[in-house]
N, C-alpha and C positions, 0 to 999 in steps of 0.2 A: 510271625516270620522269624527265622533264626539269624543270628549274627547281626548285632547292632553297631558294629564298627564299620568305618568307611575305608576302603582300600583301593589301590589302583595297580595297573600293570600294562606294559606294552603287549598287545595281543598278536601283533604281526612280527615276523622275524627281524632280528636286529640287523643293522646295516643300512646302506643307502638304497632307497627305492622311490617309486613315484609317490606312493602314499604310505602312511602308517596309521595304526589304530591304537589308541590308548583307552582302556576301559576303566571306569570308576564304578564301584558298587557299594551300597550302604545308604543309611538314612540321610547323610549330608552330601550326597552326590550332586543334587540339583543346586543347593546353596553354594557348594564349592565351585562349580563351573561358572555360576553367575558372577562370582568375585573376579573372574578373569575377563569379563565383558566390560565394555565402556558403559553400556546400559545395564546397571545392576538389577533392574526390575523387569527385564525382558520376559515376556510370556513364552515359556518353553512348552509348547504343546507336545504331549507325549507321542512318540512314534513318528515324529516329523523331522525332516532334514532342515536344519537351520544353518545357513551360511553366515558365519560370524568371524570377527577378528578377536584374537586373544591378546591380552596385554599383561605385562608383569606388574609387580607392585609399584614400579616407578613410571607406570603408564607408557612404557616402551612396547612397540608392536612385537609380538612373538611370531604370529603367523595368521593368515586367513585360512579358515578351515570349515569343516562341516561338523556340527554337533547334533547328536540325537539323544533325547531324554526318554527313558522308559520308566513308567510309573509301576512300582511293584503292586500286586504280584505279577503283572503282565510284562515280565522280563525274563531273561535266561536264568538269572539267579533267584528270582522271586522277590528280590529287594529292589529298591530304586536303583537305576543304573544310568550311566551316561557313557556314550561312545564319542570320542574325539578323533576325527579323521583329519590328520595333518599332512603336510608334505613330508615325504620320507627322508628328511635330512636328519642325521643323528644329533646335530646341534640343536635343532628345533625340538626333537623328542626329549633330549636332556634338559632343555630349558623348561618345557612344560612339566616334566617330572619334578624338577627342583621347586617350581612354583606350587605344585600340589603338596609336596612334602612340607613346604613352609606354611601351607594352609592347614596342616595337621592331618593330612591324609597319609596313611602308611603304605608301604609296598605290600602287595599281595604275596601270600605264600604259594608254593607250588600247588596247582589244581584247586585253588581256593574258590574260584568262581563256580566251578562244577560241583565242588563240595557243598557250597551254599544252595545250588540248584537241587541237590539230593536231599539236604536237610529240610528244604522248603517244599519237598514233594513234587518238584517239577519233573524230576526223573527218578528212576530207581537205581540201585547199585549195579545191576547188570547193564543197564543203559549207560551208566557212567563209565564202566569198563569198555563198553562198545564204542563210546565216544573216543576214548584213548586209542583203541585199535583203528578207528576211522582216521584219526590224525596221522597215525604211523603207517597206514597201509601202503605197500609198495607196488600194488597191482590193482587192476580194475576189479578182479574177482575179490580181492581183499576189501576193497571199498564196498562192494555189494554185500559181502558177508556182514560187515560192520553195520551197514545201513539197515539190513534185515533185522539184526539184533536190536538196533536203536528203536525200531517200531514197537518193541516190547514183546515180540513173539517168543524169544528165548525165555524171558521171565515167565510168560504164560505157560510155557512147556514145563519149567521147573515147578510152578505152582500146582499144575495138574498132578505131577508126580507126588508132590507133598500132600495134596488133598487125598490121593489114594492111600498114602501111608496113614493119614489122620483117620480115614474111614476104617482102615484095617485095625488100627489101635482101638478105636471105639468099639468095634465088634469084639475084640479080645477082652477089653476091660469089662464090657457088659457080661460076657460069659463068665469072667472071674467073679463078678458080683453075685450072679445068680447061682454059681457053683454047680451047674448041671454036668456032672462028670461024664455021663453017657454022650453028651453032645459035644464034648471038648475035641474029640478026634476030628469030627466034621468041621468044626470051626478052625482047627489048626490047618486042615487041608485048604480051606478057603483062603486063610491068611498067607500060606506059602505060595499059593497061586498069584496073589497080589504082589508079594515080595519078588517073585520070579519075574513078573512084568516090570517092576521097578528096576531090577538088575539088568534086564535086557535093554530097557530104554536108556539106562545110564551108560551101558557099554556102547551103544550106538553113538551117544554124544561124545564119549571119551575117544572113540575112534576117529572123530572129526577134528581132533586137535592138531594133528600133523598137517592136514590139508590147510586148516585155517592159519596156523603159524607160518607156513611157507608162503601163503598168499598175502599175509599181512607183513611179515618181517623179511621175506625173501629166503630162498633156499640156500643152504650152506653147501657148496661144492668144494670138497677138499681133494687136492692133488697130493698124493704121497707115493713113496717108493724108496729104494735104496739111493745112496748118493751117486751123483753123476749119471743118472739114467735119462736126464733131460726134462725133469719136472718143471724147472723154471722156464725152459724153452717152450714147453707146451702151454704154460701159464701165459707167457707173452704172446704166443700164437693165437690163443683164444681171445685175448684182449685186443689183438691187432696192433699193439705197440709194446715197446720194451719197458716193462715195469720192474721186473726182477733182474738182478745182475746175473749174467751167465758167463762162466769160465770153465776151463777143462779141469780145474782143481776140485776134487771131491770134497763136499762139505762147505761149498761157498755160501749156501743159504743156511744161516744159523737161527733164524727166527721166522715166524709165520708172517706172510704178507698177504693182504686181501684187498680186493677191488670189486666194485659193483659191475655186473654185466647182465644185460637183458638177453635172454635166450627164448625166442618165440614170445609167448605171452607172459613168460615168467621172469620176475626180477630175482637175480641171484647174487650171492656173495661168493666170489671165486677166491680160494685160499691156497697159496703156495706154501709148502711146509719144508722143514729141514729133512734131509735124507736120513733114513732109519738104518742104523747099524750098531754094532758093539763098539764102544769107544771109551777111552780113559780120559778124554778131554772133557773137563767139567762144563765148560761153556757150550760145547757141542751137545753134551748130554742134556743140558737144559732145553736146547732147541728140539731135541728128540722127544723129550717128555711133553713138550708143548704140541709136537706133531701128533703124539698118541692121544692127547686130549681132544685135538681137532677131529681126529678120526672117530672118536666116540660120539662127538656132537654133530657129525656130518649128516646131511640128508641124502647126498649122493657122493660116492667116492670114486675118484679116478686113480686107479693103481697104474703107475707108469713103470714099464719094464723095458730094459735095454734089449732090443731085438737080437743083438749079437750074442747075448747070454741066455735069454728066454728061460730064466730060472723058475723053479716051482714056487708057488705062492699060496697063501691062505686067502680064501674068498670071504668077503664081508657082505652083509645085506646091502642092497641097492648099490652094488659096485659095478663099475665099468672098467674092464681091463684094457689098457692101452699099450700096444707094442710100439715103442718109439725107435727112431734111427733105422727105419727099414731101407733107407737109401744106402746103407752099408751092406745090404744083402744082395746076393745074386738072384736072378729070377727063379732058379731052381730052389734056392733056400726059401724064398717067399712062398712059393707054391706048397712046399713041404710043410711049412709052419701053418699056412692058412688051412690046409687039409685037417690039421689036428687041433686048431683053435678057431672054431667057427663063430664063437661069440665075441672074439677079441677084435678090437678096432686097431687097424694098422695105420700108423702115421709117421711122417717125418716132419718134426717141428721145425727143423732147419729150413726145409723147402716148402713148408705149409701143406704138404701132401696129406690128405685124409682128415684135415682139420674140420672141414664142412660136414663130413660124415660123423665125426665125433660130436659136433654140435647137435646134429639130428638125433643121435643116440641119447644125449643128455636131455634134450627136449622131450623125447618119448618117455624117458624114465620119469621125468617130472610130471608129465601128463598122467602117467599111471598112478604115481604117489598121491596126486591131488585130485584124482577122479572120485567124486562121491556125489550122491543125489540128495544130500541133506539140505534142508531149508535153513536150519539154524546150526551154528557151529560154536563150539567152546573156543573163546578167544583169549582166555587168561589162564595162567598156571594155577591161580587160586581156585578157579572154577573146576579145573581138571582134578586137582588134589582133593577137593571136597567130594566130588562124585566118586573118586576112587575110594575114599573113606566110607561112603555110603555102601558101595559094593563089598568092601571088606567087612562091614558090619552085618550085612544080611546074607552073604554067601555061605558062611558056615552052617547056618540053620537050614538053608535051602538044600545044601549038599547032604546033610545028615537027616533031612526030612523030619525035623524036630516036631514032636507032638505035645511037648509041655508048653501050654499057651502062655504061662507066666514068663518063660524064657523068650518066647517069640515076641511078647509084648515089650520086654526089656530091649531087645535088639531093634524093634520097630521105633521105640522112643528115641534111641540113639541115632537112627537114620533120620528121623524128623529133626533132631537137633542139628545134624549136618546141613540139612536143607535150610534151617533157620539161619545158620551162618552164611550159607550160599546166597540167600536173599537179603541178608543184612537185617534180619528181624531181631537179632540178639544185640548185646552191647557192642556198638559199632566203632568206638573210638580207635581201637587198635587196627581194625579192618580198614577203616577209612585212611588212617595214617599210611598204611601199606599201599593201598590202591592209589592214593593221590600223590604219593611221593614220586611216581613215575610221570606225572603230568608236567607240562611246561608251566611257567609262572603265570602267563597271560590267559590260561584256560582254567 
């Protein structure tokens, strides 16, 4: 078993609650918790809830709690583990933590429990990343995606792709060994067919990243437009409360403001941005620069336009055009604009007119973006980038219908190397540092 140090962390959120859970993992887990009992020789049967009182070094009562001992390797980390379920008072949690530190148990690093589970072969690298996405998932679908990957199905899919590459490389290297020139063309055709399959399978998985990211992290909905067109008013109307400051002065919003908002089954991040225009004001320009960055990273864009101006505009992908301030138009003007702008949503943020229709449009747009029939999804940027590298490695020889089997073998080896990194088969220290830096300390 890996990692012979003993460490602990609070596994539940900080703050006041009904209960809290402190985890200890390592070879001294059992002996450490026994030192906080009155009965230092208590029989801690593994996997059993023990209702006990904890005492400090001065024999003062800390709390009456539930303690569970897990004997390695039958634990989450694969090492001996103890879970202490105390009352959720920060004073109690701090007191228990202080006693553990005094007994020589150190604080856990970010993701150290899951890292130990990986190194002890309790889970694989893809499952570790799936666990992180499960913890962070903002929707039911996001939880389902993460749970599916946690079963190991995504790992198995990657392994099958890698096995096909290994088989292809074996075929190529065998042909190179026997050097039958007449047969090389036929072998190259077979190899390219296999590589084409890999390319298509990788593309399918890469295409699942947007849907997975939105379902796990929430969709970024960015409101943008010129100053004083009512962006902040639309923002407040969608939230149903006044979050952004609204005035008649153009350029009131100088920075991006965001709030969570549930739209149908989708969890979203609604972002109000500074008005975009040419300006010599340095502070305003910083806000405009940030607006442009938000536009680049948006999943859905709401372009707000003043109905009285109805200016020309550049369309972006996944954009909904919103004509605001329609309360200032006559009925004839409304009819004329609606006849020429059939895909535009007409609202009056001031009077909340058309806001429900706008919400329906956003929901439909998100339904379309997240609609796929994939069982497994890519849930990390690392996975996506490595699959893109696989495709960049094999696509040139597929496009050129390469016949030199030595060149095909070289590219196939490189693709296998990318899969080895993907599955954590190579030197893992840097990979693990990157993956587990995103975990909370108690996981």
